[in-house]
C-alpha positions in Angstrom: 15.1 5.7 -26.5 13.2 5.6 -23.3 14.6 7.3 -20.3 12.1 7.2 -17.4 13.4 9.3 -14.6 13.4 7.4 -11.0 13.5 9.6 -8.0 15.8 8.4 -5.0 15.2 10.5 -2.1 13.5 8.8 1.1 10.1 10.2 2.2 8.1 9.4 5.2 7.2 5.9 6.1 3.8 4.4 6.7 3.5 3.9 10.5 1.0 1.4 10.8 1.9 -2.3 9.7 -1.1 -4.4 8.5 -0.5 -7.8 6.8 -3.4 -9.5 5.1 -4.3 -12.9 6.2 -3.3 -15.7 3.9 -6.7 -17.2 3.8 -10.1 -15.9 4.1 -11.2 -18.4 6.6 -12.1 -17.3 10.1 -8.8 -17.5 12.3 -8.7 -19.8 15.2 -8.6 -18.1 18.6 -5.2 -16.6 19.1 -3.3 -17.4 22.4 -0.9 -14.7 24.0 2.5 -16.1 23.8 4.3 -13.0 25.4 3.4 -9.6 26.3 4.8 -6.8 28.3 3.7 -3.2 29.0 7.2 -2.2 30.3 5.6 -0.9 33.5 8.6 -2.5 35.6 11.3 -1.7 32.9 12.5 -4.0 30.2 13.5 -7.1 32.1 14.4 -10.0 30.1 15.3 -7.6 27.1 18.9 -7.0 25.8 19.7 -3.4 25.7 22.3 -1.6 23.5 23.1 2.1 23.8 21.4 4.5 26.0 18.2 3.1 27.4 16.1 4.4 30.2 14.4 1.6 32.0 11.4 4.1 33.0 11.2 7.2 30.9 11.7 10.3 33.0 9.9 12.5 32.4 7.4 9.8 30.8 4.9 10.9 28.1 2.9 7.9 29.4 3.7 6.3 32.5 6.4 3.6 32.7 7.5 3.6 28.9 10.8 2.6 28.1 12.9 5.4 26.6 15.7 4.9 24.0 17.9 7.8 23.4 19.7 8.3 20.1 21.2 5.0 18.3 19.8 2.4 21.1 17.7 -0.9 21.1 16.0 -3.4 23.2 15.8 -6.9 21.9 13.9 -9.9 23.3 13.9 -13.7 22.1 10.6 -15.4 22.2 10.0 -19.1 21.4 6.7 -19.5 19.3 7.2 -23.2 19.3 3.8 -24.8 19.4 2.1 -21.9 17.8 1.3 -20.9 14.2 -0.2 -17.8 12.7 2.1 -15.4 14.6 1.2 -12.0 15.0 2.8 -8.9 16.8 0.9 -5.9 18.2 3.2 -2.8 19.2 2.8 0.7 20.8 5.5 3.3 20.3 5.9 7.0 20.3 8.9 9.5 19.3 10.1 13.0 20.0 12.6 15.3 18.9 13.5 13.5 15.5 15.1 15.0 12.7 14.6 13.8 9.1 17.4 11.3 9.1 16.2 9.9 12.6 13.7 6.9 13.2 12.1 4.9 15.6 11.5 1.1 14.4 9.6 -2.0 15.7 11.4 -5.0 14.1 11.2 -8.6 14.0 13.7 -11.2 12.9 12.7 -14.8 12.1 16.2 -15.9 11.3 16.9 -14.2 8.0 17.5 -10.8 9.4 15.8 -7.8 10.7 12.6 -6.4 9.1 10.6 -3.2 10.1 7.0 -3.8 11.1 6.6 -0.3 12.3 8.2 3.0 11.9 8.2 6.5 13.0 9.7 9.5 11.5 10.2 13.3 11.7 6.8 14.5 11.7 5.4 11.8 13.8 7.6 12.8 16.8 4.9 14.9 18.8 5.2 12.2 21.9 1.8 10.9 20.6 1.8 6.8 20.7 1.0 5.0 17.4 0.4 1.1 17.4 -0.1 -1.6 14.7 -0.2 -5.1 14.0 1.5 -7.5 11.7 -0.4 -10.7 11.2 0.7 -14.1 9.8 4.5 -13.2 9.9 6.3 -15.4 7.3 8.6 -18.0 9.1 7.7 -17.0 12.6 5.7 -20.2 13.2 7.2 -23.0 15.3 10.4 -20.9 15.8 12.5 -21.2 18.9 14.4 -17.9 18.1 11.7 -15.6 17.0 13.1 -12.0 18.0 11.3 -8.6 18.5 13.1 -5.5 19.0 12.5 -1.7 19.5 15.3 0.4 18.0 16.2 4.2 17.6 18.6 5.6 15.1 18.7 9.1 16.2 22.1 10.8 15.7 22.3 12.0 19.2 20.8 11.0 22.6 18.5 13.9 22.3 16.5 11.9 19.9 13.7 9.9 21.7 11.8 6.6 20.8 9.4 5.3 23.3 8.3 1.5 23.8 5.1 1.2 25.6 3.5 -2.4 24.8 4.3 -5.2 22.8 2.3 -8.6 22.4 2.9 -11.8 20.6 0.0 -13.9 19.7 -0.5 -17.2 17.9 -2.7 -20.4 17.2 -1.9 -23.2 19.6 -1.0 -26.4 17.9 1.3 -29.3 18.3 4.8 -28.4 17.3 6.4 -30.3 14.5 8.9 -33.1 15.7 11.5 -31.9 13.4 11.8 -28.4 14.7 15.6 -27.4 14.8 17.4 -25.9 17.8 20.4 -24.2 17.8 23.5 -26.2 18.8 26.8 -25.1 20.1 28.7 -26.6 17.2 28.2 -26.7 13.6 26.0 -29.5 12.1 28.9 -31.4 10.5 32.5 -31.0 11.2 33.6 -32.2 7.8 31.7 -31.4 4.7 30.7 -34.1 2.0 33.3 -34.9 -0.8 31.5 -32.8 -3.3 28.0 -31.6 -2.7 25.3 -31.9 -5.2 26.0 -28.7 -7.1 26.9 -29.1 -10.6 30.8 -28.4 -10.8 31.5 -29.6 -7.5 33.8 -31.1 -6.1 36.6 -28.7 -6.3 39.8 -30.4 -7.7 42.5 -27.9 -6.8 45.0 -29.0 -3.8 44.7 -25.6 -1.8 48.2 -24.1 -2.8 47.1 -20.8 -3.7 49.4 -17.9 -4.0 47.7 -15.0 -2.2 49.1 -11.4 -1.5 45.7 -9.7 -0.9 43.2 -10.5 2.0 45.8 -13.1 3.4 45.2 -15.1 6.6 47.0 -12.5 8.3 44.9 -9.5 6.9 41.6 -11.2 7.8 42.7 -11.9 11.6 43.6 -8.2 12.1 41.9 -4.8 12.1 43.4 -4.1 8.6 41.1 -2.1 6.5 42.8 -0.2 3.6 41.1 1.2 0.6 39.5 -1.3 -1.7 41.5 -4.0 -3.3 41.4 -6.1 -6.7 38.0 -7.8 -6.7 40.0 -11.0 -7.3 41.0 -11.4 -3.9 37.1 -12.1 -3.2 36.9 -14.7 -6.1 37.3 -18.6 -5.9 41.0 -19.1 -7.0 41.8 -21.6 -9.7 43.7 -24.0 -7.4 41.2 -23.9 -4.6 40.4 -27.3 -2.7 37.2 -28.4 -1.0 36.8 -27.0 2.4 37.4 -28.5 5.7 34.5 -27.2 7.3 30.7 -26.7 7.0 29.3 -23.1 7.5 25.7 -23.5 8.7 23.9 -21.0 10.9 24.1 -17.3 11.6 26.7 -14.7 10.5 26.5 -11.5 12.3 28.5 -8.3 12.1 29.1 -5.5 14.6 29.6 -2.1 14.4 28.1 -1.7 11.0 26.9 1.9 11.7 30.2 3.3 12.7 32.8 1.6 10.7 34.0 1.4 7.1 35.5 3.5 4.4 33.7 5.6 1.9 34.5 7.7 -1.4 32.1 9.2 -3.8 32.4 8.7 -7.5 29.2 10.7 -8.5 26.6 12.3 -6.4 24.1 14.3 -8.5 21.7 15.2 -5.8 24.4 15.9 -3.1 23.3 13.0 -0.6 26.4 12.8 1.2 29.1 15.5 2.2 32.2 15.4 4.1 30.8 14.7 7.3 29.5 11.1 8.6 26.3 10.0 7.3 24.2 6.7 7.3 24.5 6.2 3.8 28.1 5.6 4.2 27.6 2.5 6.4 26.0 -0.8 6.0 22.7 -1.7 7.5 23.0 -4.2 10.2 23.9 -7.6 9.1 22.5 -10.7 10.7 21.8 -13.6 8.3 21.7 -17.5 8.2 23.7 -19.5 5.6 23.8 -23.1 4.7 26.6 -25.0 2.8 26.3 -27.6 -0.2 29.8 -28.9 -0.9 31.7 -25.7 -1.8 28.7 -23.6 -2.1 27.6 -21.0 0.3 24.0 -20.3 0.2 22.2 -17.7 2.2 18.5 -18.6 3.5 17.0 -15.5 2.3 17.6 -14.3 -1.2 16.1 -11.4 -3.0 15.3 -8.0 -1.5 15.6 -7.8 2.2 14.1 -4.8 4.0 16.3 -3.7 7.0 14.8 -0.6 8.4 17.8 1.4 7.5 16.9 5.0 6.3 18.6 4.5 3.3 19.6 1.0 2.2 18.3 -2.5 1.9 20.3 -5.7 1.1 20.4 -8.4 -1.3 22.4 -11.3 -0.4 23.5 -14.0 -3.0 25.1 -17.5 -3.1 28.9 -17.5 -2.8 31.5 -20.3 -2.4 33.5 -21.7 0.5 37.3 -23.3 -0.2 40.4 -24.3 1.3 43.7 -22.6 0.9 47.0 -24.3 2.6 48.1 -21.0 3.9 44.9 -20.4 6.0 46.3 -22.1 8.9 43.5 -24.7 9.1 40.5 -22.3 8.4 38.2 -22.6 5.4 37.8 -19.4 3.6 34.2 -18.1 2.1 33.1 -15.2 0.0 29.8 -14.1 -1.2 28.2 -11.4 -3.0 25.8 -8.8 -1.9 24.1 -5.7 -3.0 23.0 -2.5 -1.3 19.6 -1.4 -2.9 18.5 2.3 -2.4 15.5 2.4 -0.2 12.3 3.0 -2.4 14.3 3.2 -5.5 15.9 0.7 -8.1 19.6 1.7 -7.8 21.9 -1.6 -7.0 25.4 -1.3 -5.6 27.3 -4.4 -5.8 29.7 -5.8 -3.3 31.5 -8.7 -1.8 32.2 -10.0 1.6 35.0 -12.7 2.6 36.0 -14.3 5.9 38.0 -17.4 7.2 36.0 -19.9 9.4 36.1 -23.2 11.3 33.4 -25.2 13.3 33.2 -22.5 15.9 34.4 -19.0 14.8 35.3 -16.7 12.2 38.0 -14.0 11.4 36.9 -10.5 10.7 34.9 -10.0 7.6 36.2 -7.8 4.9 33.6 -6.3 2.4 33.8 -3.7 -0.5 31.3 -2.2 -3.0 33.1 -1.0 -6.0 30.3 -1.3 -8.7 26.7 -0.1 -9.3 24.0 0.2 -12.0 22.8 3.8 -11.0 22.9 7.0 -13.1 23.1 9.6 -10.1 24.9 7.9 -7.2 28.1 6.2 -7.6 30.3 5.3 -4.6 33.1 3.0 -3.2 32.4 1.6 0.5 34.8 -0.8 2.3 35.6 -2.1 5.6 36.5 -4.7 8.0 34.1 -5.8 10.8 34.1 -8.0 13.9 31.7 -10.8 13.3 30.2 -13.8 15.1 29.3 -17.3 14.0 26.6 -19.1 15.6 26.6 -22.7 14.1 23.5 -24.8 14.5 21.1 -26.7 12.1 19.1 -24.3 10.0 15.6 -25.0 9.3 14.8 -26.5 5.8 18.8 -26.7 5.2 18.2 -29.6 3.0 15.8 -28.2 0.7 17.8 -24.9 0.4 20.7 -27.0 -0.6 18.6 -28.9 -3.2 16.9 -25.9 -4.5 20.1 -24.1 -5.1 21.7 -27.3 -6.9 18.8 -26.9 -9.1 19.1 -23.5 -10.0 22.8 -23.9 -10.8 21.9 -27.0 -13.0 19.2 -25.0 -14.7 21.2 -21.9 -15.8 21.5 -21.5 -19.7 25.0 -22.6 -21.1 27.3 -19.5 -21.0 30.3 -18.7 -23.2 32.3 -15.7 -23.6 30.9 -13.3 -26.1 33.8 -13.8 -28.4 32.9 -17.5 -28.9 30.0 -16.4 -31.2 32.4 -16.0 -33.8 34.0 -19.3 -33.2 30.8 -21.2 -32.8 29.6 -19.4 -36.1 32.7 -19.0 -38.2 30.8 -18.5 -41.4 28.8 -15.7 -40.3 31.7 -13.1 -40.3 30.2 -11.7 -37.2 32.3 -8.9 -35.4 31.5 -9.4 -31.7 32.9 -6.1 -30.7 29.7 -4.5 -32.1 28.0 -5.9 -28.9 28.2 -3.5 -26.0 29.5 -0.6 -28.6 28.0 2.6 -28.0 28.2 2.5 -24.5 31.0 3.9 -22.3 33.0 1.1 -20.9 33.2 2.2 -17.2 29.3 2.6 -17.1 28.4 -0.9 -18.5 27.4 -3.4 -16.0 27.1 -6.5 -18.1 25.8 -7.4 -21.9 25.2 -10.5 -23.7 23.7 -12.4 -26.7 21.3 -15.2 -26.4 21.1 -17.4 -29.4 20.2 -21.1 -29.8 19.9 -21.6 -26.1 23.3 -20.2 -25.3 24.1 -17.1 -23.1 26.9 -15.4 -24.7 28.2 -13.0 -22.1 30.6 -10.1 -21.5 32.5 -9.8 -18.5 31.3 -7.5 -15.3 33.8 -5.1 -14.4 34.1 -2.9 -11.4 36.3 0.2 -10.6 38.7 -2.4 -8.9 38.9 -5.3 -11.5 36.5 -8.1 -12.4 33.5 -8.8 -10.2 34.2 -11.9 -8.3 30.6 -13.4 -8.7 29.7 -12.3 -12.3 27.1 -15.0 -12.5 25.2 -13.7 -9.4 25.7 -10.0 -9.9 22.4 -8.1 -9.6 21.3 -5.4 -12.0 18.1 -3.3 -11.5 15.1 -3.7 -13.8 13.9 -0.3 -13.9 11.2 -0.2 -16.7 12.0 -3.5 -18.1 9.9 -4.6 -15.1 6.9 -3.2 -17.1 7.3 -5.8 -19.8 8.6 -8.7 -17.6 6.5 -8.1 -14.7 3.2 -6.0 -15.1 2.6 -7.2 -19.0 3.6 -10.7 -18.1 1.1 -10.7 -15.2 -1.6 -9.4 -17.6 -0.8 -12.4 -20.1 -0.9 -14.8 -17.1 -4.3 -13.6 -16.0 -5.5 -13.7 -19.6 -4.4 -17.5 -19.8 -6.0 -18.2 -16.6 -9.2 -16.4 -16.6 -9.7 -15.6 -20.2 -9.0 -12.6 -22.3 -11.9 -10.6 -21.1 -9.7 -9.8 -18.1 -7.8 -7.2 -20.5 -11.3 -5.1 -20.7 -11.8 -5.0 -17.1 -12.2 -1.4 -15.8 -9.6 0.0 -13.6 -12.3 1.8 -11.5 -13.9 -1.5 -10.5 -10.6 -2.6 -8.8 -8.8 0.5 -7.7 -11.3 2.3 -5.5 -9.0 5.4 -5.1 -9.7 6.6 -8.9 -13.1 8.1 -7.4 -10.9 10.6 -5.9 -8.8 11.2 -8.9 -8.7 14.5 -10.7 -8.8 12.4 -14.0 -11.5 10.5 -15.3 -11.4 6.7 -15.1 -15.0 5.8 -16.1 -14.0 3.8 -19.3 -10.1 3.1 -18.7 -9.4 -0.7 -19.0 -6.6 -2.7 -17.7 -5.4 -2.7 -21.5 -5.5 0.9 -21.9 -3.4 1.4 -18.8 -0.8 -1.3 -19.5 -0.6 0.6 -22.9 0.1 4.0 -21.3 -3.1 5.2 -23.0 -5.5 6.3 -20.0 -6.1 9.8 -21.6 -5.1 11.3 -18.3 -2.0 13.2 -18.3 -0.6 16.9 -17.9 1.7 17.5 -20.8 1.7 15.9 -24.3 5.5 15.9 -25.2 7.6 13.1 -25.2 8.0 11.9 -21.5 7.3 15.4 -20.4 5.0 14.1 -17.5 7.5 11.2 -16.7 10.3 13.9 -16.0 8.2 16.3 -14.2 7.5 17.4 -10.7 4.3 15.5 -10.4 6.0 12.1 -11.4 8.7 13.0 -9.1 6.1 13.1 -6.4 5.1 9.7 -7.4 8.7 8.3 -7.4 9.5 9.7 -3.8 6.2 8.4 -2.0 6.8 5.4 -0.2 3.7 4.7 1.7 1.1 3.1 -0.6 -1.6 5.6 0.2 0.7 8.6 -1.0 2.0 6.8 -4.2 -1.5 6.0 -5.5 -2.7 9.7 -4.6 0.3 10.8 -6.7 -0.4 8.3 -9.5 -3.8 9.4 -9.9 -3.0 13.2 -10.1 -3.2 13.7 -13.7 -6.3 15.5 -15.3 -8.4 14.0 -18.2 -7.2 15.1 -21.6 -8.4 12.7 -24.2 -10.5 9.3 -24.5 -8.8 6.3 -23.4 -6.9 4.1 -26.0 -6.3 7.0 -28.4 -3.0 8.5 -27.3 0.2 7.3 -25.6 1.6 9.2 -22.6 4.5 7.6 -20.8 3.6 7.4 -16.8 5.3 4.8 -14.6 2.3 5.6 -12.2 0.1 3.9 -14.8 1.9 0.6 -14.6 1.7 0.9 -10.7 -2.2 1.6 -11.0 -2.7 -1.3 -13.2 -0.6 -3.7 -11.0 -2.9 -2.7 -8.3 -5.8 -3.3 -10.3 -4.5 -6.9 -11.3 -3.8 -7.5 -7.7 -7.1 -6.6 -6.4 -9.0 -8.7 -9.5 -6.6 -11.8 -8.6 -8.0 -11.6 -4.9 -11.6 -11.8 -6.1 -10.6 -15.0 -7.8 -8.2 -16.7 -5.5 -8.8 -15.1 -1.9 -7.5 -12.1 0.1 -4.1 -13.7 0.5 -3.2 -13.8 -3.3 -0.5 -11.3 -4.5 0.0 -10.5 -8.3 3.7 -10.4 -8.0 3.9 -13.9 -6.2 1.4 -15.3 -8.9 4.0 -14.1 -11.5 7.2 -15.5 -9.5 5.4 -18.8 -8.7 3.5 -19.4 -11.9 5.9 -17.9 -14.6 9.6 -17.2 -13.1 9.5 -20.6 -11.1 8.6 -22.7 -14.3 11.4 -21.0 -16.6 13.9 -21.4 -13.7 14.9 -17.8 -12.7 17.0 -17.5 -9.8 15.8 -17.5 -6.2 16.7 -13.8 -5.7 14.2 -12.4 -8.3 12.2 -10.1 -6.2 10.3 -6.7 -6.4 10.3 -3.4 -4.3 7.1 -2.7 -2.5 5.6 0.3 -1.0 5.8 1.0 2.7 9.4 -0.5 2.4 7.7 -3.7 3.8 7.0 -7.2 2.5 3.3 -6.6 2.7 3.5 -3.6 0.5 2.1 -3.2 -3.1 4.5 -4.0 -5.8 5.8 -1.3 -7.9 4.9 -2.8 -11.3 6.7 -0.3 -13.3 10.1 -0.8 -11.9 11.8 -2.4 -8.9 13.0 -5.9 -10.0 16.5 -7.2 -9.9 18.2 -9.4 -12.7 21.1 -11.8 -12.9 22.3 -12.2 -16.4 20.9 -15.7 -16.5 17.6 -14.2 -15.4 17.2 -11.9 -18.2 18.5 -14.2 -20.9 15.7 -16.6 -19.9 13.2 -14.2 -19.6 13.8 -13.1 -23.2 14.2 -16.7 -24.4 10.7 -17.3 -22.9 9.0 -14.5 -24.7 11.1 -14.5 -28.1 11.6 -18.1 -28.6 9.3 -20.2 -26.6 6.1 -18.4 -27.1 5.3 -18.4 -23.5 5.7 -22.1 -22.9 7.4 -23.7 -20.5 7.7 -27.7 -19.9 4.9 -28.1 -22.6 2.5 -25.7 -20.9 1.1 -22.5 -22.1 1.5 -20.0 -19.3 1.0 -16.6 -21.1 -2.0 -15.9 -23.3 -0.7 -16.4 -26.9 -2.5 -13.6 -28.5 -1.4 -10.8 -26.3 2.1 -12.2 -26.4 1.8 -12.2 -30.3 0.6 -8.7 -30.1 3.6 -7.7 -27.7 6.0 -9.5 -29.9 4.9 -7.7 -33.1 3.8 -10.9 -34.6 0.3 -9.7 -35.5 0.3 -7.1 -38.2 -3.3 -5.9 -37.3 -2.2 -4.8 -33.9 1.2 -2.8 -33.6 0.1 -0.8 -30.7 0.0 3.0 -30.3 2.7 5.3 -31.7 5.1 7.0 -29.1 5.8 10.5 -29.4 9.4 12.0 -30.1 12.1 11.0 -32.2 12.2 8.2 -33.5 8.9 7.0 -33.2 8.3 3.5 -31.9 5.4 1.5 -31.2 4.2 0.6 -27.6 2.1 -2.3 -27.1 1.2 -3.9 -23.8 4.4 -2.2 -22.2 6.6 -3.4 -24.8 8.6 -1.2 -27.3 9.1 -2.0 -30.8 11.1 -0.5 -33.7 10.3 -1.1 -37.3 13.4 -1.6 -39.3 13.0 -0.4 -42.9 15.2 -0.5 -46.0 14.6 3.3 -46.2 16.0 3.9 -42.9 18.6 0.8 -43.1 19.5 0.1 -46.6 21.3 -2.9 -45.9 18.0 -4.7 -45.5 15.8 -5.8 -48.3 12.8 -6.1 -46.2 11.2 -4.4 -43.3 11.0 -6.3 -40.1 10.1 -5.5 -36.2 12.3 -5.6 -33.3 10.4 -5.5 -29.9 12.3 -4.5 -26.8 12.2 -3.9 -23.2 13.8 -0.6 -22.1 14.9 0.7 -18.7 16.1 4.2 -17.2 19.7 4.8 -17.2 20.8 2.7 -20.3 19.0 -0.8 -20.3 17.8 -2.4 -23.4 16.6 -6.1 -24.0 16.2 -6.2 -27.9 14.5 -9.5 -29.2 15.2 -10.2 -33.0 12.9 -11.9 -35.4 15.8 -14.6 -36.1 15.5 -15.6 -32.4 18.6 -13.9 -31.1 18.3 -11.4 -28.1 20.8 -8.7 -27.4 20.8 -7.3 -23.8 22.8 -4.7 -21.9 22.5 -3.0 -18.6 24.4 0.4 -18.1 23.9 3.6 -16.4 25.3 6.5 -18.4 21.9 7.4 -20.2 23.3 5.7 -23.4 20.9 3.8 -25.5 22.8 2.4 -28.5 21.9 -1.0 -29.7 21.1 -0.8 -33.7 24.8 -2.1 -34.2 23.8 -5.1 -32.4 20.8 -5.8 -34.3 22.5 -5.5 -37.7 25.7 -7.8 -36.3 23.1 -10.4 -35.2 21.5 -10.5 -38.6 24.6 -12.3 -39.7 23.8 -15.4 -37.4 20.6 -15.7 -39.6 19.4 -13.2 -42.0 16.0 -11.3 -41.0 15.0 -10.9 -44.8 14.7 -13.9 -47.1 
């Protein structure tokens, strides 16, 4: 089975941040909203850590110096302005590999880096950059900018020299919310609009873990059973509404940590930033008993190793909490520039104006090479105010929950189809239990699901647990994008030449003269080094590609394979090829729809949204930034409902949603092995599969499997570490996500045959 190696180390960041305009029209004249050159210090900014008002000695007169882990922060109202841009100027000196200097912004959904300097850029030279059209910064009374250093000691220096915030003047909307000292509503509505509300318990919950006293003190022991974070059976509706910002303190210095597996020896006995959370400051709204983060999906933090995913949780009442309401929500730490996903939970008590300590723990991951437990209890601040677009956020979450596929325990397959004689123990078999994240069978519109275990019991929010896509993204994103382009602009798009849309190919050591989009999605560019099964994928040149974070470095590494054979004639697996074709599709889309078009956003808005995938489906991008290029070949994050719907859309619905054909049907038929004249190319290695349009396929023949009287094909998506999504010809799909490099799914195919035989 396919095992694409994904590197995990962190490399130098691109230091110039440049966001493309969202439209090609000439921008209106920008107005300076705020500017400072720090010539008179940092008056009006809030400092944290060791900050010198005027650097002495200064490398440029009158710059402000940050020493070690320090920051200066300013809040700037952009009410009355749109098209917000930030221009910055910064230098660094004496940095080591783990030290960084950042320029960051916060629009209300957490801090995001727009400029970064690293070891190698620390020769006291000033660098500058501009970020344009910053999302959510328009008409924002609480827009924040920050210079921050993450040096280990006060001998690591960051220098802030200038910063300017500009925007286009306009009439501010009349409904622009402003923070208020109290929560938006002292008492929640009786049920909210989310299916399953209101809670019907009376709040009499027997609790021995994470009690009121535990959360009100500095208690922070080892991880506890995950059930302590879960909504209990007898929970009552909460007495309070949580709406506003939750901010933690001392993330970088607090918390416990233990290694389970560390293949690359990332962390030793000493302290390390990997052992701590990134800064946490995020907005939430509440709908009935549902706690909803304003920003879902991947959040770039600027931390040297971790990014966040914050998921929707719950709020409820327990009578023993002394008048407070209780909340919990799932989150994940995502390895920077990699797809490994480490799942955790947070919980706290709250009322209209304050919160208890916030308890967190991480006890599960989908990651072959790095497995850890993390836990802690942090002081927190709750700032209650009316959140922008709160009503829309609540309504969207209610729709998402209502649109989830019906779920049943996997054992119910035998109950629902008693005459089949199906043995549900065959699903999940062949995978070591402690390395299984989750699995399921989709059949007749029902998602039959496993549990999702952690090292400390069952995960508290199984329905919102995120698993990495790895190379399932090649099928579900890159190939789907090409099929969507084919449907929108005609199948001729498949034969467009990559060289016409990726100008960097002119500098490649390979030959791209006649390589088409379709050749590249098929892993048949003819450019490679070693012909053996995934020899290139596991080699040093591909490792360079995986470790590269800036776009320029990643594209250079992707094109570092020489010409061997004519395109379309030989399969050689390269995750880099999918990155190249994703870029080619992106640039082609911009020729059709303008410079603001983005290939992932097209798929998200025009495919994922119509089939009702979750709000948190997102992709990793280059440069550790929202403006970067999507990876294409890996980097998505699935809930079990997301992957079930994606497979159903491809395998059962023929690329149609709500009566509309979204994917070009001929290419989809080829991908699903419905066209006997186009099976794709043979893969190298044993066993031999077919590979067509980034989908794998196995030919199940009577000679290999004598229980069948006919031959049939099973197309499947596959991912590094132990991920398979097998789509059977009887309409059933079997999926599992694991991380022990175990690829075992034939038994599931055989067992699903009992639901409806593949052979007449």
